[in-house]
C-alpha positions in Angstrom: 87.3 63.9 175.7 85.0 66.2 177.2 81.6 67.1 175.4 80.7 70.6 174.4 78.5 72.2 176.8 75.7 74.0 174.9 75.6 76.7 177.1 78.2 79.2 178.4 77.3 80.8 181.8 78.3 84.2 182.8 80.5 83.0 185.6 82.1 80.6 182.6 82.4 83.4 180.1 83.9 85.7 183.3 86.4 82.9 184.2 87.5 82.6 180.4 87.9 86.2 179.9 90.1 86.5 183.1 91.8 83.7 182.1 92.6 85.3 178.7 93.7 88.6 180.5 96.2 86.8 182.7 97.5 85.3 179.8 97.8 88.7 177.9 99.4 90.1 181.0 101.9 87.3 180.9 102.6 88.1 177.6 103.1 91.9 177.9 105.2 91.3 180.7 107.7 88.9 178.3 107.6 91.4 175.9 108.8 94.4 178.1 111.5 92.0 179.4 112.5 91.0 175.7 112.6 94.6 174.6 114.7 95.8 177.5 117.0 92.7 176.6 117.2 94.0 173.2 117.9 97.8 174.1 120.8 96.2 176.2 122.3 94.4 173.1 121.5 97.5 171.2 123.7 99.2 173.3 126.1 96.7 173.5 126.5 96.3 169.6 126.7 100.4 169.1 129.8 100.5 171.6 131.7 97.7 169.6 130.8 99.4 166.5 132.1 102.3 168.0 135.5 100.2 169.0 135.4 99.3 165.4 134.9 102.3 163.8 137.9 104.0 166.1 140.4 101.1 165.0 139.6 101.2 161.4 140.3 105.4 161.6 143.6 104.6 163.2 144.4 102.0 160.4 143.5 104.4 158.0 145.6 107.0 159.3 148.7 104.6 159.6 148.1 103.4 155.8 148.1 107.2 154.8 151.0 107.9 156.3 152.7 105.3 155.0 151.5 106.2 151.4 152.7 109.3 151.9 156.1 108.5 152.9 156.2 105.9 149.7 154.9 109.1 147.5 157.7 111.2 149.0 160.4 108.4 148.3 159.1 108.2 144.8 159.3 111.6 143.9 162.8 112.1 145.2 164.0 108.8 143.1 162.0 110.2 139.9 163.9 113.6 140.7 167.3 111.7 141.2 166.8 109.7 138.0 165.7 112.9 135.8 169.0 114.8 137.4 170.8 111.7 136.5 169.5 111.3 133.0 169.8 114.7 132.1 173.8 114.9 133.7 174.5 112.1 131.5 173.2 113.7 128.3 175.2 117.0 129.2 178.5 115.0 129.9 178.3 113.3 126.3 
């Protein structure tokens, strides 16, 4: 294990400063790369969400059409049933 030096020369401080600067430069480069990757992932996720929303809208419209058809059929059935009840009462 090295012993601590009691004096830090200007040259050693400059070397340390340069080493720290290189570390921060590397960190900055890495963070910029990660930021670019995150933007690409965000764009891909937004595209997936848009696709999902389109599919949900399509499914919702199909369900609405089926419910409208069922509602129409129930209306006609209840109407026919009411006419049948009225006709059977008039026939009695």
